[in-house]
Phi, psi and omega in degrees: 000312179296325178295323180294320179294318179299318179296318181290324179293318180291331177289326181281328183301311179298326179295319177296318180297318180296317182291324178294316178296321179296320178293320182289333182284340176284115184258120177285141178130184183288315185263163174275349179268119182295330178293320178295318178298321178295319177298315179298315180297320179296314180297316180296314181295318178296320178296315178295320178298319180295317178297315180295316180299315180297319180294321178294316179299315179297317182293326177292321180285330181294341177295333182243341185232162174292154182305319180293321178294319178299318179296318179295322179297314180294322180285341183271007180293142180279167178296323179298317178296318180297315180295317179298314179298317181295315181296317180297318180292323178294317179297318182292329184267349184275331183206160178294316176299324177295318178297317179295317180298309182294316180297317177298318178296318179293321177295319177298318179296317179296319178294320177298315179299317180295321180292325178296316182292328177294316179298317181296316179296319178297319179295314179297318178298319179296319179296318178297318179294322177297318179296320177296319179295318178298319180292324179292325181288329184272000000 
């Protein structure tokens, strides 16, 4: 009885292997070479990511600047800015601690910027009030 099960199992195993191999040999994509398909997918994804990123950057700048000025701002970035942005995004996407570090740094920078603008607004407001007080005294 056990011998019969062993015979039937060994008969089914090669059949399973053949069907699995047949499924694995079908390569989805344009080329029959999986490495070429991976290269094509990588190029397409990187190109689409770049287009989407540029459009988002332009739309954020267009809220405050004219379209031509926004374009000049984006084109005027230095190599150092580009490298810094790329390095920060790579660190943030490679690991959870990197994401926490970069996100924390960006939040700290945003809070610092907001506090600077509050101080500046408070200073300007105080100067205007002082000028009004001086005009009232004279």
